[in-house]
N, C-alpha and C positions, 0 to 999 in steps of 0.2 A: 705473441699474441695467443699464447695458449691459452685453450678454453678449460673449462670446468671439464671434470672427467665425464664420461658417458656411461648407458648401458650398450656393453655391445655382446653380438650374437659371433663365436669363432666356428667356423665348418671345415673340419679337415679330417680324411678317416684316419690318421696317420696320428696315433696316439703321442708318440713322444715328440714332434713337431708341433701339436696342438699345445702340447706342457711347455714346450720354450717360450713360445709367442704368447700363450696364454701370462705366463709367470712376467712377461715383458711388460703388457699390458695391465695386467695388476699393480706391478710396480708403480705405473705411471699413475695410479690412483684409478682406473677406470674398475667397472663393474663388469666381468666376464660370463658369458653361459657358452658351455660347449655342447656341438653337437659332432657326430661323425657319419650323418648320412642328410643327402639332400632334402628328402621327405622329413627327417627331424628337423631340420632347419626352416621347411615352410610351416611346421607345426609352433615355433617356435617365433618367428620373424616379427610376431604381431606386437611383443613387449622389449623388442631392441631398437636403439638409436642407431646404428651402424651395425653392417655386417660383413666380415672378412672371411671371406669366399674359397676354397680352394678346387680350380678348376676339376680336377679328378677324382670324382667321387663313385663310391662302391653303385650305387645304385641308381643315379643320374647324372650327368655331366653339369658341372658347376655352371656353364652357359645358360643350361635349360632352368636351373634354381633362378640364377639372376633375372632371366626374362617372366619367370613368374612372378617374380616379386615384385619387378618393375609392371607388370600389365596387371596387378591387382588393386586397384585405385587405394585399400586402405593401407598398403605398402610400397607404396610407388615412389613416395617421398624421401624412402629410405636409402642413405646414401649405401651404395655396396663396392668395397673391395677385392677386386679378386686377384688371387696369387696361384703363382704356379711353378713347377723347377721344371717340366714337360714342355708344356705350351706356349714358349718362349720367342716363336718366330714374329716379326711383325703384321703377319697374317694374324696370327692368335691374338694378338695383343688387339689390334683392330676389331676381330671378333668378338672379342669380350665386350670392348666400348659399346660399339655397336648393339649389343644386347641389352645395355642398359647400364653397364658397370661405370662406376662413378671416376673409379684407379685402375690400376692394371702394373703389380710388383710382381718382378722378377726373383726367384728364390736361389738360393739361401737371401733374404731380406736383411737388409744391415737393421738393425735395434732403431737406430736412431730415425730412418727414412721411413719403419713403417711406422713409430710414432708421429713422424712429423706430419705423415699423409692419412694417419686418424685424424690429426687436429685440425688439420684443414679440412677433412671432410666435414668434420664436427662444426667446425666456425658454417659453413657454406651452411649445411643441412639448419643450422637455427637460426642463422640469418633468411633465411627462406621462412621458415614456420615464423619467423618473428612480422615479416613481411606480410605472409597470407593471413597471419591472424589482425594484424593494423589493418588492411584492406576491409577485413568481415567486419572488425569493430567500426569503420569510417563508416561502411554502406549500411550498418543497424543504425550508426547516428544519423546519419542523412532519413533516413527512414522515420527516425524519431524526430527528430526536427521538423520534418514536413507535416507530422500529425501535429505536432505542437502546434506549429503556425495557422493548420489548418482549423485550428479548434476556435467555436464560437464563443463557448461561455468559460467561466474562470472555473467549472467543477470539472467540463470535455479538458479543457488542459492540464488539470491535474490529473486527471487519470490518464491522459495521453502521455505528461512525461514520468509519473510512474513506472506506468508496465512498458513505456520504451524502454527508460533504463534498468528494468527489471531483464529485458529481453540484450539489452547489450551487454550486461553484465553477468548474468546467468546467476544472480542473487538475490533475496531478498533485499526490497527498497522501500525507504519511508522519506515519503514529501511533504513537508513542512510549508505552506504559505500564507500568507494574511492576506484576507479579499479587503477590496475597498472600503467596504462597510464594518471594516474591523475585525470580521468572525477568523477563526484560525481552520485552515483546510491542514489536515493531516490525511494522508492517503498511502495507504502499502500495499505494496504489489511482489509478486514472486512468479516466475519462470512457469510454475507449473497450478497456479491460481491465476486463471484468463481474467477474473473479475477482479481489479482492483477493489480493497476494502476502504472505507469512509471514517474515522475513529473522531471522537470528540476533543477538542484541545484546550486549555485554559489560554484567556489572552495574554499576550506578549509573550508567548512560547517560543515564537521564531527570532525574535530578536534576541530571545535568552539561549537557544541553541545556537544560534551563529555565532553570539558572541564569543564562544568557544574559539573561534579562526578567523573572524571578520573583525575588523576594525568598524568606527563609524561613516567612515566613506562610503564609496563606491566600487566597486572592484569584485573578484572573482578568487577565491583561496579555497585550498581544502588541506584536510591534517588527518593523521589517523589517531582517532579517539579510544580510551578505555574503554571496555564495558562499563564498569563502572559510573564514570561520569556522563556519559549517555543517560544509562538507567535512572541515572539520579536525578536527572531534568524529567526523562517520560518514562516515569518506574513502570507504567502498563504496555510499553512497547513489546510486539511481538518479536522485535530484531533484539537478541540478548547477548551479544557477542561484543568482542571489538569491532571497531565499526571505522570506515572511511566518512568522512563528514566535509560536505562541502558547500558553500554557500556564496550566494551573488548579491549583491546589490547593486540597481542599475545608476541611481543619483544618492546623493548625499541625503540623507533624513527620510527617503523611501524605506518600506517596510522589505526586508531581506526574504529570499526564498534559499530554501534549505532543502538537499538532497543526502541521504545517511544509507549509508550501505554495507551490509557486513564485509570486514575487509578481508576474506579471502576470494572478492570478488574484482579487487583492485590487486593485483600482484608486483606491478609496476609503475614505474614514471610514467610510461605510456598509456595505460589507462586511466591512471588519474588525470592526465592532461585531457583525458577523452570525456572524463566526468563533468572537468571544469568546463570544457565546449558546452557538453548539454545543459548543465546549472545555469549556464548563461543563455542561453537560448531560450531555455525557461522563465527564466526572467524575464527577459527581452520579449516575451510573448505573453508574458501578464502585463505588464506596462505598454503595450499595445493596444490591448483590450480595455485597461483602464479609459482611455480615451471614448470608448462606446457603450461605456458602463456610467455614463454620470447622470442621465435621467434616472436610471434604475434607483443610482447609489440616493437623489433625492425620494426620490417614491418609496423607497426602504427605509430611509432616515427616518419620515413622518411616520412608515409601521412600527416603526422600533419605539417611538415616541408615545406611542398608544401603550406599549407594554409597560409593565412594572421594571422599573430601572434595576432594583433589588428585591429579593424574597423577605418577609419578615424573619427577624428573629423570635424564636416561638419556645419557650424552653419545653423539653420531653420531644421535640420533636425536628428532623434533621430533612433539609428541603433541598430540591436541585429542580433548575428549570432549563429545557433548551427551546429553540427555536430555527428552525432551517430551512430558508425560501428552497423553492424546487430548484431554480436557475438563476444563475447572477443576471440573466436578461431577460425574465420572464415580467409577466405583471406581478406587480403585488396581493398578496391574498386577504383574505379576511380572517386569518385565525387567532386565539388570543389565549391565554390564561392568566390569572389572577389571583394573588391568595393576599388576603388580607385580616387582622385579626378583629375579632368584635366580641370588645369584653375579654373574660377568659377562654372564648374559642375562639378555633381560625374556622373562615371561610376561606374555601381554596375552588375554583370555578374556570374550567375549560370551554372554548367554543368556537363556532366556524360558519361564518356569514357566507351565504353565497355568493360564488364570482370569484374572481382575479383582473383586480383593478383597484387604483386609487379610491373609487367610488366604494368599494368594498373593505378596503383599510379604513376610511373615514368611516363608514358606519362600525365597523367594528371597534373603534375608538369610542362612537357615540354610546355605543351599548357596555362598552367596559366599562365606562365613567357613571354610567347609570345605575348599572349594577354598585360600584361603591357607594353611590349617593342613599340608594335606598337600603343597602347594608349598614350604613352610617347611621338612618334613621331607623334602625331596631326592628325592620321587619325582619320575619321569620323566612327563609329558603323559599318554600314554595308561593310566598308572596312575593317576593324578590324577581323569580320568574314568572308570576303575571304580569306585573309594574315593566319590567322591562321589555314584555312581549307589548303593552299597549303601546310604548313607545316605538317598537318596530314597526309595529301596523301603522300609526299613526304619520310618524315623519319619513317611513320610506315604505311604504304600500307597495307590494311585487315582490319582496324580498322577504326571504328565509331565512333561519338561521340554528342553529343547533346549540345547547348548553346542558354542561351538565354540572352540579356543584356537589361539594362535600362541605358538610358542617361539624367539625370534631371538634370535642370537648381533648385536649392533650393527657389531663390528667389522668384520666380513664379509659380514653381510645371508646367513648359511648361518639357515634356518627350518625349523620342524616344525610341520605342520598337523595337528590334530586335529581331528576333528568328529563330533557327536552328533546328526546327523538337525536340522542349524542350518541356514540361507543360506549357502553358500560364501563366505569371503571376497573381495574383488575387490582384484586388482592390477594399478595403474597406472604404467607403465613406458616414457619418450620418447611420451606421448603417445596411448599406447595400453592397453587396459585390457581386461584377461581375468579371471573368476572361475576359483578353483582349489580342490580340497580338499573337492568334495560328497560328501556319501553320510553314512554311519553311521545306528545309529539311535536314537532320540532316550530321554532317561535314562529309568530308571522302567518298563521290560518286563522280563519275566525272561530274555528274549536281550538280553546284552549285546556289542554289536558297534561298535568303533568304526572310522573312517575314519582313515586317517594316509599321508601323505606329506610329502616333502619338497622344499623351493623354494628360490629366493636375491631378495632383494629388492634389487635393483640402488643404487648411491647414486644419489638424486636420485627414486629409486621410493616409492611410494605405498601400503598397503596398509589396504583400511577394513573393517572387521566391520559389521553392521548387524543391528537386529534386524525380523520381518516386518512391525513397523506400519508402517516407512515405505513399502513397495512393495505391501503387500496392500490391494485397493479391490474396490469390490462391482464387479459386472459386468466387471471387467477381467482378462482373464488373467493371472497370476502372472507368466508367462514375458515378455509387454509390458512387464510395467514392470521387469522384472529386468532388457531391454533400455536400459531409457528412464534405469535407473541408471547402467549402463555407459556410455551414450554421455553422461550428465550428467557422470560422472569425470572422463572424457575431457576435453571441454569445460573442466573446472575444475580442471585435474592444472596446469597455470602459477601457480595463486594458492597462499600458502602455508598452513598445513594449517587454520587459523580461518577465514580467508575459504573454502577448498573446502569446510568444515563448511559452514558460512551459505549458499554456495551451494548446497549437495546440498540440504539443509532447505528452501528457497524453492522451487525446484524442483518439491517434491512436496508442498507448502503443506500444507494444515490435514487430518488425518488421523485418521482414524476410531480407531485403537490406539494405544497407549503405543510412542516409539520411543525406543532404545537408539542409540547410534551411539559406535565409537573411531577414530581413526583415525591412523596412522602413517607416519612418512615419514624413510628414511633420507638423511643427507647428508655 
């Protein structure tokens, strides 16, 4: 049972003897650093895995050197083998061992005995280090599991699982999980990043990534995956290295939970087993939350039925949309967006009905369908806003809603902005972003007043409409986050519209309100 060679510190003031012992050790494969004094030994001990220490040194006793090594928490676990040709009595050996030495050899030492003693000390030292590391990992695993089990929402669970794994393995972690409503959560965390980042992800990503290691049945599996395979599925991941991928499925037919981390965070089988335990605990936590989410899922399904199932294909324009509920167990809200072709033009709209309830979602559906009906009748956008306002006031008095519309000619980029108290659209052109079209009164008030203006979306330019859930934040002025959004849009302007949308969502992270977004780019 010969252990792998180690990094040894040999301390002896006798150069000839030091040369002989160092030669034995190096022939056995060990790396040897030499020191002739006790003070030099204390300076070098931090980098050693084991110390061979002569008792008689010119500046201090080897017993004192050993005692100082063992009294320093940084070096206390390093084994020390004391050797001496003069301090050979039983009382000398006993004194050396009571000062902290792990072994005591009498010189001249037989090479086989010295090498066997070194091997035994290294075996014990490494076994102890492994046991201490395992105990530390299990403590971190227990803490992470407690946080996962304490999570009351799916977003909270995803955050707890990703940040817990980053603490356990001290490396970047990406968590991918499918929510009960079919949305994909992709959360990344790192030890030096206290707040995890949520990024967008296409449907089915969890199944596709899990398929690298896990079949259709239940269970937990893990494997080392080359960076090319990982990035082939998640091209915009910040984790750009060979990875260890673990996936768990609690029941056949259930969506999997996937955890991916840099391979250097999993140096051995023991760490990989702990990763599988953490992934399994996370998957079980998701399964437990499902039973509490049924009522919300019904409401959210109703709300999503009021939103477009797909964006229209319009020559000359690329479009992307996002809808992000604030919480998996909060009441649904009234955020909505719309995009429909009207002749050779495109009408894009976004709005937000006051409140968070099934009633707000139902009113949102009514207003969206009314908007579609009035647009199909050929009314211009300012008239559409007035007619939608009449619907809201007649059938839902006391409620208010904001609305913003863009009416664009894809061929020329000429567009009309119609705003009713909504956040103004953000236009990005040549890396510069500016808000246009601010103003108007919200719908639902007796005095109806819209803001209208014209603009042009240049080729390669981007227009973005969002609801206030993206930028509203407690204790942060609205203007601060409006500027944050503007700067973020400039930074992401070089991406395609899907990646652009993901970047915007990830920069603002977890929100306290629903978020709707629609992005269009002219090319």
